[in-house]
C-alpha distance (Angstrom), angle and dihedral (degrees) to the residues before:
residue distance angle dihedral
M1 . . .
E2 3.81 . .
E3 3.80 91.6 .
E4 3.80 90.4 50.4
Y5 3.79 90.6 49.3
E6 3.80 94.3 47.8
D7 3.80 90.8 52.0
E8 3.82 90.2 61.2
A9 3.79 119.9 81.2
W10 3.80 105.4 -133.6
V11 3.76 109.3 172.6
G12 3.75 138.5 -34.6
R13 3.77 99.7 11.4
N14 3.81 108.1 163.7
N15 3.76 123.8 -133.7
Q16 3.78 117.0 -121.0
L17 3.77 115.8 -92.0
E18 3.77 105.8 -92.5
E19 3.76 124.7 -145.8
E20 3.76 113.1 -94.0
A21 3.79 114.1 -106.9
D22 3.78 115.1 -110.7
G23 3.77 116.7 -117.7
P24 3.80 143.9 101.4
E25 3.77 115.3 -53.3
E26 3.77 118.2 -123.1
P27 3.82 114.6 -110.5
L28 3.80 115.6 -108.2
D29 3.79 112.3 -125.1
N30 3.81 95.5 -169.2
P31 3.82 115.7 9.3
Q32 3.83 92.6 -172.4
E33 3.80 92.5 57.3
V34 3.81 89.8 50.1
L35 3.82 90.8 49.5
D36 3.81 92.3 49.1
E37 3.79 92.2 48.1
C38 3.82 92.5 48.6
V39 3.80 93.9 46.5
S40 3.82 89.2 49.7
R41 3.78 90.3 54.1
F42 3.83 93.6 44.7
A43 3.81 88.2 55.7
T44 3.83 93.1 62.2
S45 3.78 120.6 100.0
D46 3.82 115.3 -81.7
Y47 3.80 93.2 -10.3
I48 3.81 89.2 154.5
M49 3.81 87.1 71.7
E50 3.82 94.4 56.0
P51 3.84 118.0 111.5
G52 3.81 91.4 -128.4
I53 3.83 95.9 54.5
F54 3.81 94.9 108.1
T55 3.80 93.7 49.2
Q56 3.81 90.7 51.9
L57 3.82 92.8 46.3
K58 3.79 89.5 53.7
R59 3.82 91.9 50.5
Y60 3.81 90.8 46.7
F61 3.80 95.0 52.9
Q62 3.79 92.9 42.9
A63 3.80 87.9 56.0
G64 3.80 90.5 54.0
G65 3.81 101.3 -96.7
T66 3.82 121.5 163.5
P67 3.83 122.3 -119.6
E68 3.84 92.9 -135.3
L69 3.83 93.3 62.8
V70 3.81 92.2 47.9
I71 3.80 92.5 50.0
N72 3.82 92.6 48.0
Q73 3.81 94.2 46.6
L74 3.81 96.7 46.6
S75 3.81 94.6 43.3
A76 3.82 94.7 44.1
N77 3.82 91.5 52.1
Y78 3.78 96.4 42.0
T79 3.83 106.5 116.2
A80 3.84 96.1 164.4
V81 3.80 97.4 -136.2
A82 3.81 92.8 160.0
Q83 3.79 92.7 45.7
M84 3.82 91.2 49.2
A85 3.79 88.9 52.7
N86 3.79 89.3 52.0
L87 3.80 90.9 48.4
L88 3.81 92.9 50.1
A89 3.77 89.8 48.4
E90 3.80 90.0 52.0
W91 3.81 91.3 50.0
L92 3.81 91.0 51.3
I93 3.79 90.9 52.0
M94 3.80 90.6 48.7
A95 3.81 88.3 50.4
G96 3.82 89.5 58.7
V97 3.80 104.3 -94.8
R98 3.78 112.6 140.5
V99 3.82 117.1 -104.7
T100 3.79 92.2 -125.1
D101 3.82 91.6 52.7
V102 3.80 91.9 50.6
Q103 3.78 91.3 47.1
A104 3.81 89.8 51.1
M105 3.83 90.6 51.0
V106 3.78 92.7 52.7
E107 3.78 94.7 43.2
N108 3.81 94.3 47.4
H109 3.80 91.3 49.5
L110 3.78 90.7 49.3
K111 3.83 90.1 49.1
D112 3.81 90.9 52.4
M113 3.81 91.6 48.6
I114 3.81 92.4 49.0
L115 3.81 92.1 48.0
K116 3.81 90.4 52.3
T117 3.80 97.6 45.6
F118 3.83 104.6 29.2
D119 3.80 112.6 133.5
P120 3.86 113.4 -168.6
K121 3.83 92.3 -159.7
K122 3.80 92.3 55.0
A123 3.81 90.1 44.5
D124 3.81 91.2 53.3
K125 3.82 90.6 46.2
I126 3.82 93.6 52.3
F127 3.77 89.5 44.5
T128 3.82 95.2 51.9
E129 3.80 92.8 44.3
E130 3.81 90.9 59.9
G131 3.83 91.2 60.7
E132 3.81 90.8 -152.1
T133 3.79 139.8 38.9
P134 3.81 105.8 -59.3
G135 3.79 114.8 -122.3
W136 3.81 92.3 -131.0
L137 3.83 90.3 57.7
T138 3.80 92.3 54.2
E139 3.81 88.9 51.0
M140 3.81 92.5 47.5
I141 3.81 96.1 57.1
E142 3.80 90.5 55.7
H143 3.83 88.9 71.8
H144 3.80 122.5 71.5
T145 3.81 93.2 -143.8
W146 3.79 93.1 60.9
R147 3.78 93.9 39.9
S148 3.80 89.4 56.8
L149 3.81 88.2 50.5
I150 3.82 90.3 53.1
Y151 3.83 90.3 51.0
R152 3.80 91.8 53.1
L153 3.81 93.2 46.4
A154 3.81 92.3 46.6
E155 3.80 89.2 52.8
E156 3.81 90.0 51.7
Y157 3.82 96.9 41.2
P158 3.83 107.0 31.9
D159 3.83 92.8 166.0
C160 3.80 96.5 55.5
L161 3.83 107.6 116.9
M162 3.79 93.6 -157.6
L163 3.82 92.3 54.4
N164 3.81 93.6 45.0
F165 3.78 90.3 51.9
T166 3.80 90.4 47.9
I167 3.80 90.9 52.1
K168 3.81 88.4 54.7
L169 3.83 89.7 49.6
I170 3.81 89.6 52.1
S171 3.80 90.9 49.6
D172 3.82 91.5 47.2
A173 3.80 88.8 51.8
G174 3.83 90.0 59.1
F175 3.81 100.7 -104.5
Q176 3.83 95.9 115.3
S177 3.81 92.3 120.5
E178 3.82 88.0 68.5
I179 3.80 93.0 58.2
T180 3.80 98.0 95.0
S181 3.79 95.6 155.2
I182 3.78 107.0 96.9
S183 3.80 94.8 -162.7
T184 3.80 88.7 54.7
A185 3.81 94.2 49.4
A186 3.80 94.2 42.7
Q187 3.81 93.0 62.8
Q188 3.82 92.5 78.6
I189 3.78 128.2 35.2
E190 3.81 93.9 -143.7
V191 3.79 92.2 54.4
F192 3.81 93.9 42.7
S193 3.83 91.3 49.0
R194 3.79 91.5 54.7
V195 3.82 92.8 46.0
L196 3.81 90.2 48.1
K197 3.79 90.7 49.7
T198 3.81 90.0 51.8
A199 3.83 91.6 49.2
I200 3.84 92.5 49.9
A201 3.82 90.8 47.3
K202 3.82 89.1 51.9
F203 3.81 90.2 51.3
L204 3.81 90.9 51.0
S205 3.81 94.4 47.5
H206 3.83 99.8 41.6
Q207 3.79 100.7 69.6
E208 3.79 94.6 157.6
D209 3.81 94.5 51.1
W210 3.79 97.9 31.6
Q211 3.79 91.9 136.3
G212 3.78 93.2 59.3
A213 3.81 90.9 45.8
I214 3.81 91.4 50.0
E215 3.79 92.5 49.2
E216 3.79 91.5 50.1
C217 3.81 91.2 49.0
A218 3.83 93.2 44.6
K219 3.78 92.2 49.6
M220 3.79 90.1 55.5
V221 3.82 94.3 45.0
C222 3.82 92.1 49.3
H223 3.82 92.8 53.4
G224 3.83 91.1 106.8
Q225 3.77 142.8 -17.9
H226 3.80 93.3 -94.6
T227 3.81 93.6 50.7
Y228 3.82 91.0 46.1
V229 3.80 95.8 50.2
Y230 3.83 93.5 43.0
S231 3.81 93.3 48.5
Q232 3.79 96.2 44.5
V233 3.80 92.4 48.5
L234 3.80 89.5 50.7
I235 3.83 93.1 47.5
Q236 3.83 89.7 45.6
V237 3.81 89.9 56.9
L238 3.83 90.6 48.5
S239 3.82 90.8 49.1
Q240 3.80 89.1 63.9
E241 3.80 90.9 64.7
S242 3.80 115.6 106.9
K243 3.81 91.6 -136.1
G244 3.80 113.9 61.6
G245 3.80 94.5 -11.5
F246 3.80 93.3 127.6
I247 3.82 91.0 54.8
M248 3.80 90.1 54.2
K249 3.80 89.0 48.0
R250 3.78 89.5 54.7
L251 3.79 91.4 48.4
S252 3.79 90.5 51.6
Q253 3.80 91.1 50.9
E254 3.81 92.9 48.0
I255 3.82 90.0 51.1
T256 3.81 89.3 51.1
K257 3.81 90.6 50.7
Y258 3.79 90.4 50.3
A259 3.80 91.1 50.4
L260 3.81 92.3 50.5
K261 3.79 90.7 46.5
N262 3.81 88.2 56.9
N263 3.81 92.6 49.6
H264 3.80 97.5 -105.4
N265 3.81 113.1 148.1
V266 3.80 99.7 -135.6
T267 3.81 97.0 149.3
P268 3.86 94.5 107.1
I269 3.81 90.6 51.8
T270 3.81 92.1 47.2
M271 3.79 92.2 49.9
A272 3.80 92.2 46.6
L273 3.80 91.4 54.3
N274 3.79 99.2 46.6
G275 3.80 96.1 62.8
S276 3.78 94.1 -113.4
S277 3.82 93.8 140.2
R278 3.82 88.7 84.2
H279 3.80 88.6 62.6
P280 3.82 104.6 47.1
Q281 3.83 98.0 173.1
A282 3.79 95.2 52.1
C283 3.80 90.7 40.5
E284 3.80 93.5 52.8
A285 3.81 93.4 47.4
L286 3.81 93.7 47.7
T287 3.80 94.1 44.0
S288 3.80 90.3 51.6
M289 3.82 92.6 55.7
L290 3.80 96.3 40.6
S291 3.81 94.1 50.0
R292 3.83 90.1 52.0
N293 3.82 93.3 36.8
T294 3.81 87.5 -135.0
L295 3.79 134.4 105.0
N296 3.79 120.6 -130.6
P297 3.84 130.5 -172.7
A298 3.82 95.5 -122.8
D299 3.81 94.8 57.4
I300 3.80 92.1 39.4
T301 3.81 88.4 54.9
V302 3.82 91.0 52.4
L303 3.83 91.1 51.1
F304 3.81 91.9 45.0
R305 3.81 91.0 51.8
N306 3.83 91.0 49.9
Y307 3.81 95.8 46.9
S308 3.80 95.8 44.0
S309 3.82 91.6 52.4
P310 3.84 122.0 101.9
E311 3.83 90.4 -106.2
P312 3.81 107.0 37.5
P313 3.82 124.2 -174.2
P314 3.83 118.0 -99.5
I315 3.79 113.1 -66.3
D316 3.83 91.4 -129.7
L317 3.78 87.9 73.0
I318 3.82 93.1 70.1
R319 3.81 94.4 32.2
N320 3.76 86.7 87.8
P321 3.84 112.2 136.8
Q322 3.79 92.8 -138.7
F323 3.80 92.8 50.2
L324 3.81 92.9 45.5
D325 3.83 90.8 49.7
L326 3.81 89.5 52.9
L327 3.81 91.1 50.1
V328 3.81 93.7 47.8
D329 3.83 91.4 48.5
S330 3.80 92.0 49.4
L331 3.82 93.4 50.6
F332 3.80 104.2 35.1
K333 3.78 107.0 33.0
V334 3.77 115.6 99.1
G335 3.77 114.8 -106.9
V336 3.83 98.9 10.0
K337 3.79 107.3 141.9
I338 3.79 120.0 -144.4
N339 3.80 123.3 -176.8
Q340 3.81 105.0 -101.1
E341 3.80 89.9 -136.1
H342 3.82 91.6 60.4
K343 3.83 101.8 31.9
S344 3.82 93.1 94.8
K345 3.83 89.3 55.5
Y346 3.82 91.5 55.1
I347 3.79 90.2 49.3
Y348 3.83 92.7 45.9
L349 3.80 93.2 52.4
L350 3.82 93.3 47.8
G351 3.80 91.3 46.5
Y352 3.79 92.0 46.3
A353 3.83 93.3 50.9
A354 3.81 91.3 46.4
S355 3.81 102.2 44.6
V356 3.80 113.9 22.5
V357 3.81 115.0 100.9
E358 3.76 114.9 -148.5
T359 3.79 122.8 -168.4
P360 3.81 129.3 178.3
V361 3.79 115.6 -114.8
K362 3.77 115.4 -125.8
K363 3.78 118.3 -120.4
G364 3.79 113.4 -86.2
Q365 3.83 95.5 20.8
S366 3.79 97.1 90.5
K367 3.76 133.0 17.9
G368 3.78 95.8 -155.4
G369 3.81 121.7 63.0
H370 3.74 133.3 -20.3
R371 3.83 101.1 -108.3
S372 3.78 139.1 59.6
T373 3.81 122.8 -156.7
N374 3.78 130.4 -152.1
K375 3.81 111.0 -154.6
D376 3.81 99.1 171.8
E377 3.82 92.7 118.0
L378 3.80 96.3 42.1
K379 3.82 100.1 89.4
P380 3.84 96.9 44.8
T381 3.82 89.9 45.9
I382 3.81 92.1 51.2
L383 3.82 90.5 47.7
A384 3.82 91.7 50.7
I385 3.83 91.9 49.1
E386 3.81 90.3 49.4
K387 3.82 93.4 51.5
V388 3.82 95.9 47.0
H389 3.82 92.1 41.8
A390 3.82 89.1 57.4
I391 3.83 89.1 53.3
C392 3.82 97.5 42.5
N393 3.77 97.7 44.8
V394 3.81 93.2 69.0
S395 3.80 122.6 65.1
R396 3.80 108.8 -120.2
G397 3.77 136.1 159.0
S398 3.80 126.2 -120.7
S399 3.79 94.8 -94.6
E400 3.79 91.4 53.4
L401 3.81 91.1 53.8
I402 3.79 96.3 56.7
G403 3.80 91.7 92.9
D404 3.81 90.5 54.4
I405 3.80 96.5 49.9
S406 3.80 94.8 99.8
T407 3.82 92.1 49.8
L408 3.79 92.6 47.8
Y409 3.80 94.1 48.4
N410 3.82 92.0 48.8
C411 3.80 93.4 48.6
I412 3.81 96.4 43.6
R413 3.81 89.1 74.9
F414 3.83 86.8 77.7
P415 3.84 106.7 84.5
V416 3.80 94.0 -140.3
V417 3.81 90.0 54.2
G418 3.81 89.0 49.1
V419 3.81 89.0 56.0
G420 3.81 90.2 46.7
V421 3.82 92.8 49.9
I422 3.82 91.1 51.6
R423 3.83 89.6 50.7
W424 3.83 90.8 47.6
V425 3.81 93.5 47.1
E426 3.82 91.3 47.4
N427 3.79 91.4 50.2
T428 3.83 90.4 49.3
V429 3.82 104.9 42.2
T430 3.80 95.5 43.4
E431 3.79 90.3 64.4
P432 3.84 106.1 115.2
S433 3.80 94.1 -123.7
Y434 3.83 98.2 43.2
F435 3.81 99.9 97.9
K436 3.80 91.9 35.0
L437 3.82 89.6 62.4
C438 3.80 95.2 36.2
T439 3.84 116.5 106.9
E440 3.84 101.9 175.0
S441 3.80 121.8 96.3
C442 3.81 86.8 -132.7
P443 3.82 114.9 21.1
L444 3.78 114.3 -133.4
H445 3.81 91.3 -122.4
L446 3.80 91.1 61.7
A447 3.80 92.3 42.2
L448 3.80 86.8 59.6
L449 3.81 88.4 60.2
D450 3.81 88.3 60.7
E451 3.80 89.5 57.8
V452 3.80 92.2 47.8
A453 3.82 88.5 51.1
V454 3.82 90.1 53.1
V455 3.80 96.7 54.2
H456 3.83 103.1 29.7
A457 3.82 117.1 47.9
S458 3.81 89.8 173.2
L459 3.82 89.6 65.7
H460 3.82 95.8 54.2
D461 3.77 92.0 98.7
Q462 3.81 93.5 54.8
I463 3.81 91.5 48.3
L464 3.81 92.4 48.7
R465 3.81 91.6 50.4
L466 3.81 90.4 53.3
L467 3.84 92.6 47.1
I468 3.81 91.0 49.6
R469 3.79 90.5 49.3
L470 3.84 90.3 52.6
F471 3.82 93.0 42.7
E472 3.81 91.1 54.8
S473 3.81 95.9 40.2
K474 3.80 119.5 112.9
Q475 3.79 112.2 -111.5
D476 3.79 96.6 177.7
E477 3.81 93.4 151.7
L478 3.82 90.1 65.5
E479 3.81 124.3 78.1
I480 3.78 116.8 -102.4
L481 3.81 94.5 -108.5
V482 3.80 90.9 48.0
Q483 3.80 89.7 51.1
L484 3.82 89.9 52.7
E485 3.81 91.9 50.3
L486 3.80 90.0 48.6
R487 3.80 91.7 52.7
K488 3.82 90.8 46.7
M489 3.80 88.5 54.3
L490 3.83 89.5 51.3
L491 3.81 89.4 49.0
D492 3.81 87.9 54.0
R493 3.81 88.1 56.4
M494 3.83 89.3 50.7
V495 3.81 91.0 49.4
N496 3.81 88.1 52.1
L497 3.80 88.6 53.1
L498 3.80 89.0 50.1
A499 3.81 90.2 51.4
R500 3.80 89.4 53.2
G501 3.80 93.5 55.6
C502 3.82 104.8 -85.0
V503 3.80 91.0 116.4
V504 3.80 111.2 138.7
P505 3.84 97.8 41.5
V506 3.83 91.8 51.7
V507 3.80 95.8 45.2
K508 3.81 90.9 43.4
Y509 3.82 90.9 55.0
I510 3.84 93.6 49.3
S511 3.82 89.1 46.2
Q512 3.82 88.8 54.4
C513 3.81 89.9 49.8
C514 3.79 88.8 52.5
S515 3.82 92.6 48.5
R516 3.81 93.5 48.1
G517 3.79 91.3 51.9
D518 3.82 92.7 -143.8
T519 3.83 96.3 114.2
D520 3.80 125.1 83.4
I521 3.81 107.1 -101.0
S522 3.80 90.6 -133.6
L523 3.83 88.9 64.0
I524 3.81 91.8 52.4
R525 3.82 88.5 48.4
Y526 3.80 90.4 49.8
F527 3.81 91.6 51.9
V528 3.82 93.4 47.1
T529 3.82 90.8 49.4
E530 3.81 92.7 50.5
V531 3.80 92.7 48.0
L532 3.82 95.0 46.9
E533 3.78 90.0 53.6
M534 3.80 93.3 55.8
V535 3.83 106.8 35.0
T536 3.77 129.8 78.7
H537 3.79 135.7 175.6
P538 2.94 144.6 -50.5
Y539 3.79 94.3 68.0
S540 3.79 129.3 -175.0
S541 3.80 114.7 -109.9
E542 3.82 90.5 -121.5
F543 3.82 91.1 54.8
V544 3.79 90.7 50.5
Q545 3.82 93.4 48.7
L546 3.84 90.5 52.7
F547 3.81 101.2 37.3
L548 3.82 104.6 35.1
P549 3.86 96.1 67.4
M550 3.82 89.5 56.6
V551 3.80 92.0 47.9
E552 3.82 91.3 48.5
N553 3.79 92.6 49.3
E554 3.83 106.1 108.9
E555 3.78 91.9 -154.7
I556 3.80 90.4 58.2
T557 3.80 103.8 36.9
G558 3.82 104.1 16.9
S559 3.81 92.8 103.4
M560 3.83 91.2 47.1
R561 3.79 96.3 60.5
G562 3.79 125.5 96.1
E563 3.80 130.8 -151.4
G564 3.80 94.8 -93.5
D565 3.78 133.1 34.4
N566 3.80 95.6 -91.0
D567 3.80 98.4 96.9
P568 3.85 119.0 96.5
V569 3.81 92.9 -111.9
S570 3.80 95.4 54.3
E571 3.80 92.6 41.7
F572 3.80 91.2 53.3
I573 3.81 93.2 47.7
V574 3.82 93.9 46.6
H575 3.81 92.5 48.0
C576 3.82 93.6 48.5
K577 3.82 93.4 46.8
A578 3.79 90.3 51.1
H579 3.81 98.9 45.4
Y580 3.80 108.6 26.3
M581 3.78 137.7 57.0
T582 3.79 106.4 -125.1
L583 3.79 126.9 -163.4
């Protein structure tokens, strides 16, 4: 134990006296002033423990100081604070406290003291006097405790040169994933580049929680104008790559959406990056609508004229998430009025953006232009949008929609119509009185979501967000039993999503409901029962980690278990215990 303790550096351990560097000594202008200054320093408490003790001793003796005075001053003012801390630590270990606990006590106290007394000017002065990276600093950044201290100090003192240099050292050492403070990372382009790279890699590798990864990345990118422009330019370059370019394009669009959501006017930057300057008319019309976040017939007409011409602008120009959201809202929200004269132009632009395939032409293949367009899906897409728009634009109950079921199901196979149907359903079912007036066990609007989930896996996330919103909504006007039945119906929709491949997000949400304790236990039991009836092995380890604790919970599944191991609950538990490592 003692050997282990002695191997650890607690506090105040002095470096060995290094050999003095050879070189000409600086002339002393006033030896008496140097002596007075040195004596004043030697008189301070525990000065013998200071890192600069050897430098001051050299100056003192060069000025003609006597050894006796130095010895008396340093010994008289030696209070041994560091040694007492070491002694107390040793006593605690002898008393039975774990070494790691004692080390944590000392380190945390030191951190608190440094945070209270840190002076950035003194830190910069010590740093510049060294003339090179101090050895103690290199040792410090090898330990997580001291790196976390540097992060906190850098957040508090962003202009401190010593801290900024240390952050770069930490990044160079490979710990950039720990730098979660954006303001700290954004001080230096090298550090920010590494942190951005880590964030993008996390987004690419976390397919199940891609939304959380995108939000984390977007928050960092939107820290300031310089970080936003730099990141978007970098991502724009990556999006041109043949392999994975579309994923980078999606990331760029999600970052733009996040920026707009947080009231950042990034439209000029977006337009500058998408090459719109070569098409001034279309650029001006689109910029006008995006900056106001509103569509208007005049600008829509300009875009329609450009995109219905023999040589239309690049399709990426109107594949802007903000513009597409505005188009979907205008065509699929109940009660939105569009001038009949211009409605076909709105539908054409949405259909064009959703269905036309544009590919660059290789050099030498064609003398005119640099792009080829495939418009085979344009007419059927426009027709589908027109049919569903006519249904969605009028407020009707479930019974009134029965005659349109066949049309809706046929048109939902078009992804853009699937998005529009989700928007229409959301707008309808979130009305306060919707479920109060609803008489069906499963309203037709929500049944349509099941069909969208069947044909469009990419829309699962949007459907789940809407179901969660409804599940957590207050329905105080309904009786308690009616509220429970409503939530069971919504759980059925989630189970359908799970059956279509949206497994982990659904189970993760129900697991969170169970952990929070704010959901009726009978609803959790209902969900577990439904899932156990439809799943079979092999299971993914992530599914087991999320679902098994709910199945093992006696309060949830106690009434579902039989005397033997033949019931679904026991079979699931036995199988998971035998084949999976559980935490």
